[in-house]
Phi, psi and omega in degrees: 000325179296322179295316179296316180297317179297321179296315180295323177297318179295315179297315180298323179297327178282311183298315181264013180280184186282000187239003182231268188293320183298306179294328179295308183287318179292318179295320177296319178298319177296316180298316180292325177300318179291313183295327181267008177055046176063045183303327182292338178267321183289326189242017182297315180301304177301325180294316178296321178295316181295319184279323187257336182253304179293312173069318179245141180273109182302132177090355180288130182253322183265142179132162184250333181226162180287166177299323179295318179293324176296321178294312182291329176297316178293320179295325180299332181275347185243323180281110183171233184302319181299331180277347182245285182295322180296317179293317180299318179296316181298317181288324178295318183275327184247355181085175181304332180298340178299329179296322178300316181289336172292320177298315179300314179299319179294318183293313178286332179293337177298325177292322177295317181295319177302314185294315183290326176290320176303311181292325179299319179283318184298321185250020178287165179216161179270128182273186184296335179273359182083012179258157181280134176233137181193182183130181181304326181295341177261310186286338174292318181287324185272332183272337178252099190281058174199181183296334180298318177297320179294318179297315179298320181295320179292318179298316179299314183301316181295311183289332176294320177295315179298317180294329181297331178278327183275271182288346182275331185224312187298316181300314182294312182297318180296317180296315180297312182297320180295316180293320179296323179289314182289326184269317186244358179075019179280124180304144183298326182291330178292314178300318179298317180295317180296315179296324179296313181296314181295318179296318179297319180301327180275311187293322183293346177276355178086184185298327180292320177295317179299315180299318180295317182293312182293328180298329179266324187278315187298312179301318179297319180299314182293317181298315180297318182293312179296322178299318177296322178296320179297320180297316180295317180293327178296322178292327182250033186301328180292341182269351186297313179302316179295323179295317178296322177299319178297319181301313184283321181287318183284348177296335183240350177246312174094128173212096181261150178296336181274355177081183180127161180282163191306313183300315182292322182288325175299314179296324178294318179300315181291313183297307184289327177295313180292314182298313181288331175294316178296318179297323183290310186260349176059023179294128180091351181275344175093349184295321182294333181295332180294316178289320181298326182296339181271356186285146173277111183211151181274344182202142179305327181298320183294319177288329175299317178296316179297315184295326182291340176291340177300314180295322178298312181294315184294309188266310185288332181259295187293312180298323179299316179297317178300310182298316181292325176295316180297319184283315183294328180275350181078010183296334182292344179264358187299325179295320180293318182293327182293332182275349183280000000 
C-alpha cells in the first residue's frame, strides 16, 4: 500500500503541479474570458436572476429537469469537502494569499463553465429512454468531425469514470467518515454504509430524482453553512480588515504556516490556491456540462449563463466564507504553533 500511495502522490504532484493541469485549465479560462468579452462580468446579474429567481426557462420543450435543478445538481458535486478541507489545506500550505488565487481561478473559471454548459446543451442528444444525454463525451465527438474527436470523447469518458471514484467520491467520503469518527466516535464503516445507501436511493432514480433532491437539499446546505460563517465573522469582525489585507498582500509575497522563503511561498500560494480552486468548482473539467445537458432551456446560451453562476456561488461566496473564517480566527496558524 505504501508503494501505491507513493506512486499516487507522485502522479498527483505532476497532474496538479505548476506545469500541467493548472496552466491548462487556468489558461483556457483566461482565453475564454477574452474571447467571450468577459461574459462572467457583463452577464452575472441576468445569469443569477435566470438561475435563482426565474428558475425555469419559459417555452422550453426539451429537457428533463429545470435550469435551477441543473444548477443545484452541479452545485451538489462541488459545494462540500473542497470548500472546507480544500480551502484549509490551501491556506495552510500557501498562506492567506491562496484565497486570492482561488478568487482568480473562480472568476476566469466562470467563462470555462459557461462554455462547457453551452456545448453540453448544443450537442446533446436524446437517448433510448427519451432522456437528454450530453457532456464532453458527446460534444467532443460531434463537434470535431474526425477520429480525433472520437478519441478525445472516449478518453474523457474513461478518465471521468476514474475521477468519479477518486476526487469525485473517495475524498469526500473519507473526509466525512474521518470527521464523524474523530468528533462523534461513529465508526468509519457505519458512515460509509449510510452514505452508500443514501446515495443509491437518489442516484438510482435517474437525473430527475437527483434534480428533485438537490433542488431542496443544496440551497439549505449553502444557507446553513454561510449563516454559520456569518456568525463566526461577526464574532471576529475586528479581524476582517487585517484578514483581507493578508489575502491581498500575501498573494504576491507569501506567508505560509509551513514557512519558507518568499519566492517559494509565493509560488505555493499561487499553486495551492489555483489547484484547490479548480478542485472546488471543477470549472473546465466538463462534469457540469453533463448536468447542464439535461436542463429544459430554449437556447444553449441561457443554460450557459445559469451554469456559470455555479462557480460564482461555489468559489466567490462559499469558499470566501471558509477562507475568511480560517484567517480571522487564526486557525491557519495552528499547525505552526503546535510545532513550537
